[in-house]
N, C-alpha and C positions, 0 to 999 in steps of 0.2 A: 259479498264484497271481496274483491281481489286483493290478496295480501302482497304488499310491496316488499321485495327482497333487496337487501343492500349488497352491492358489489364491493367487497372490502378491498379488492385490488385497486379499484378506482379511488376509494377513500385514501388508501396509502399513497397513491399517485398525487392526489390533490395536496395532501399534507406535505409530502416530500418536495413537490414543486414549489409550494408556498414558502416552505422553509428556505429553499434555495433563493427565492426572489427577495425575501425580507431579512434573511439571516446573515447577510454580508459574507465575510470570509468564513463563517461557520464557527467562530470562537466565542461568541457571546453567550451561548447557552450550553453549559457543560453539565452532564449528569454522570457523576462518578469519574471514571478514568477517561471517558470519551465525550465528544460533543454530540449534540442532538443530531447533527447532520450525519455523523458516522453511524449512529444507531439506525437512522432511517435508510442510509445507504445499505447497511447490512440486511435490513428487512426487504428492500427492493430486490437485492441480489438473490436472497433466499427464494423469493417468489419466482423470479424469472428462471433461475437455474433448476428449481424443482419442476417447473412446468416443462422445461426442455428435457429433463431426465425422464419424466413421466410420459413424454410424447404428446402432451396436450397442446403444445404450441411449439412451432419451429420458425426461427427467423429465416427470411428469404436470403438468397445469395448476395444481394446488394448490401443488406445489413451486415452480413458476416464479413464482407470485404471492407466496409467502413470500419467495423469493429477491429478487424485484424490489422488494418493499416497502422493505426496508432498504437495498438498493443504490441505489434511486432517492432515498431520503432522504439517503443519504451524499453522492451526487453534487450534490444540491440545496444541502446545507449547505456543501459545498466551494465551490460557486459563490458563495454568499452571503459566505463568508469572503474570496474573491478580490475581490468587488465592494467589500467593506469594507477592502480593502488589507491584508489579513493576509499575512504572509510566506509564500511558497510552501512553505518548509521546515516551518513550523509547521502549515500545512494538511495536508501529507503525514503529519506526526507524528500528527495526530488521525485521519486516514483509515486509517493502517496497521493498527491493531488491529482495525478494523471489517471489513477484508478477510477476516478469518477466517470470516465468515459464508458465504463461498463454499464452505466445507466442508459446508454443508447439502446441496449437490448430491452430494458424495462419499458422505455418510452415506446419502442416499436410494438411491444406486446399490448400496451394499453391504448395508444392512439391508433385505433383501427377503424374509425368512422368519422364522419363530419360532425356528429354530435360530440365526440370526444375532443375534436378540434375546438368546438365552442367552449368546452370546459377549460382548455388550455388558455384561450383568449381571456376568459373571465378571471383566471388566476393572475394573468399579467395586468389586467386593468385594475383590479381591486387591490392588488399588492402595491402597485405604484401609487394609487390614490391614497391608501392608508399611510404609506411612508411620507407622502407629501404633507398630508394633514398633520401627522404626528410631528414632523420637523417644524412646520410653521407654528404649531402650538408651543413647542419647546422654545423656539426663538422669541415668541411673544412673552412667555413667562420669564425668560432670561432677560429680555430687554427691560421688563418692569421689576427686576430683582426679586421675583417670587421664587425662582430657583437660581442657584449659582453654578456657573459652568465648571468651576474647579472640582465640584463633587463628581460631575460626569467625567471629567478628565481623569481623576484618580481611579474611578471605577473602570473606565475603558482602557487605560494605559496598558495593563498586562495583555489585553486581547489584540492590540494593534489594529482595532477596527475603526477608530475615530481619529481624524486629523483636524486639529482646531485651527481656525483662521483668526487668531487673536481673539478679541472680544466680539467679533462680528458673526461668527457662526462656526460650523464644522462640516467636514465631509465624512460620511459613513460609507463603508465599502458597498453596502446594499444599495446606495443611491445610484449605482451604475444602471439600475433598472428604472429610474425615473424617466430619463429621455426615451428609453425603449417603451415604457408604458404609454407615452404620448402617441406612438404609432398605433397602438391598439385602441386607444380612446377615440382616435380620428375615424374609426370604423363605426362608432356609435350612431344609430339612426336618429335618436332624439336629439335635436339640435341644442337645446339648452343644457342637457346633461353633457354633451360633447364639449360645449364651450366652457362650462364651469370646471370640469375636471382637467381639461387641457390647460386652462388658465392656472389652476392651483398647482398642478404638477410643474408647469413651466416656471412659475414663480419660485417654487421650492428649489428647482434646479438652479436657477440664477443665484439664489441666496446660499448655495453651497460654494460659490465663488470658484467654480471649476471651469476654466476657460475652454478646455477641450470639449466639454458637453455642448456649450452654446455654439461653438464654431462648427462642430459636425452637424448639429441639428439645423443650424442656419444655412449651411452649405447645401444640405440635402433639399431643404425647402426652396432655396433659390434656383437650384438646378432643375428641380421638378417643375417649378413655375415657368422657367424660361423655355424648357424643351417640350413640356407636356400640357401645360395649362396657361399659356401666355395671355389669353384673352379674359381670364378670370380676375375681375377687379378685387374680389375678396382675398384671393391669394396674394396679390400685390400689396394689399392693405396689411396682410399678415407680415410681409417682409418689413414694411415700415414700422409696425408695432414691435417686431423683434429687435430692430435697431434702436428704437426709442427705449425699450425696456433695458437694453444693455447700457445705454448712456445714463439711464436713471439709476441703475445699480452702481455704476461708476461714480456718479455724483454723491450717492449715499455713502459710499466707502470714503470719499474724499472729505466728507463732513464729519464722520464719526472717527475719533482718535483710535488708531489701531494699536491698542495696548493689550498685552498678554496678561495672564494671571500673575499677580504679585509674587505668589509662591514659587514661580519659575524664574524669578529675576536672576538669582545666582547661577542657576543651570544655564540660562540663556547667555549670560555673560561668558561663561566658560566655553559654550558652543561657538560663540562669535570669535573668541580668541583662537580656538582650534581651527576654525574655518579660515581665519586670516593667515595662519601658519601653513596651510596646505600649499604644496608646491604647484601652483596653477599659473598658467599663462594669462596674459591680459584678456585675450579673446574668450577664454573660458569664464573668467569672472564677468565680463560684459554680457556673455550669453546667459549666465546665471541670473544676473540682475534684470535682464530683459524679460525673462519668463517667470520671475518670482512673483509677479502681480502685486508687488509692494509689501509682501509679507516676508519678514526677515527669516522666519523658520522655513519658508518655501524656497528661499534663495539657496539655502544649504542643500535642500532636497534636489534642486535642479543641478547644482554642482556635483552632487553624488552621482547623478546619472551620467554626467560628462566624464567623471573619473572612471566609472565602470566601462564606458565605451573605450577609453584609452587602455584600460587594463585588458580588455578582451582583444584589442588589436595587438597589444604586446605579446599576449599568450598564443596568438595564432601561429600555426605551422601548416605546411601543405596537407598533412594528414588531418589535422583538426578542422581545417577549412572544409574538407569533404565530409567527415563523419563526426566532428566535434571532439571535445576532450572527455566526454562521457559524463554520466550523472555522478554527483558527489564531488566534482572538480569545480570549485568556485574560483573567485579571484581574491586578491588581498583584502579589498574593502568589502566584498560581499561573498562570504563563504557559501551561503545557501542560495536563496532566490534573489533575482535581480529586479530592479524597478521596471525595466522594459522587457516585455515578453519576448520579442523577437531577438533581442540581444542575448538573452539567456538561451534561447533555442539555438542560435548560431554558435554560441560558445560551447554548449554541451552536446549538440547534435549536428552541428555543421550545416552545410548546404543540403545534406540529406534530410535533416529535420525540417528546414525551411521549405524544402520541396514537398514533403508530406503535408504540411499545413497549407501550402498553396494548392495542393491537390484537393484537400477537403473543401477549400473555398471554391475551387472550380466545380466540384460536384454540387455545391450549394447554388452556384450561378447557373449550372446546367439545368437543375431542377426548376429554378425560377424562369429561365429562358423557355423551357418546355411548357411550363404552365401558362406563360404569356402568349403561347401560340406563335412564337417567333415574330411577334409584332411589338417591338419595344417602343414604337411610336404611340401606342395606345395603352397606357398603363393606368388603370383606375387606382387612385391612392388607397381606396378602401378594400382593394382586393387582398385576400389572405396571402397570396403568393408574394405580393409586394411587401406586405407588413412583416412577414416572417423573414424574408430575405434581408430587408433593411435592418431588422433587429439584430440578426447575426452579423451583418456587415458593419453595423455600429460597434459591436464587440470587437471585431477585427481591427477597426480603425482606432479605437481608443487604446488598444494594446500597443500602439507604437510608442506610447510614453508611460504605460502602466501595466502591471502584471495581472491581466485578466484572462486572456484567451487560453492560457495553459493552466488555469486554475478551475476549480469546480464551477464557478459562475459562468465562465466562458465556455467550458466544455458542455455544461448543461444547456446553455442557450444554443450552441451549435447543434447539439444532438436533437433538441426540440425542433429547430428549424429544418434540419435534414429530413426528419420524419414527416413533418407537416407539409413539406413540399412534394411529397410523393404524388404521382399522377392520379391515383384513385381518389384523391381529395379535391380534385379540380371541381369547381362549382358546376361545370357543364357536364360532369359525369353523374349519371343517375345514381342515387343512393340505393344500395342493394337491400 
């Protein structure tokens, strides 16, 4: 009987990727002085650099270029921050999440066959499915007073991982992979499994009350139906169902009183008074009200973004527009990380930084375009190239209002997509 050997590098890859997909911002699970994500990152880097030093594995030139582009930009922006007398601790705080880009090398080492691509897809599918089921179960227990949301609030407050929508539900940073998981479940060959899991994940996504999720997913589906699948009745039916589900959730929100935890009453009152005293123009308040989705705590969040935009504009100079103010140089209201990824990139790294990120997206698009055989009029929704490209593109899109693309979750998604779009993984290429 042949003895089965375990490839511990693959095991580490699965554990590390699963933690990235379900672990949110990485602050929920701490072991001693570090988080679980940091321990796993240390392990992956030890594996990849030991392999490079031993000569048992070498990244190709394209991987080194992708790795060097962001590493070089990070080092340059740290130097600019130091020249501008930013505190060293603040510089390191900005640099730390970007270090996760080094996992690009580990992913390139592990994802070296179509079989490994299948492992990646399984991680995305079951991570999103698990989060969806867990969230729906929590909401059910919460609705029937079996658990009380205040306990979760107290537990999660120090981690900044959960944002509550009054007594209706909450948003967890890991939920960014719920809509992404839908892309991977649409590849499922078994129809009933595809339907069940897409439905549950979509329902959980709606009940996070995150408008951006629904809008991006809906736009992608409508554009795909119009340009690539206009004669498919089921695809048009899905458009109708997506609209119906949105109105159903809106009706549910209107019928359930949006009350927050009683324990937060005094804190909320102080926050509202502070918000009212902020020197804002009428258009800023109207914009905040428009996008707050009816949640008073979200109104303040939108206004904070508007304030940050104004502060970045005020801090701009000819030099900073080109190369930024450097890492560690925040604004008055946000000394560290900003709510909008591209706003922070522009403030700290200027047009140079935005150009590097645009270049990474171009490489992603180029890989997708090449895999499609230069025929974008015939894109099968189930194709790996389409799924990985859309997953990364979704992360780029959602980062226009949220801090994802320059955080480990966004960096990890981008790295996975870039590796998975390599030409040797084309389904038409014979497996060696």
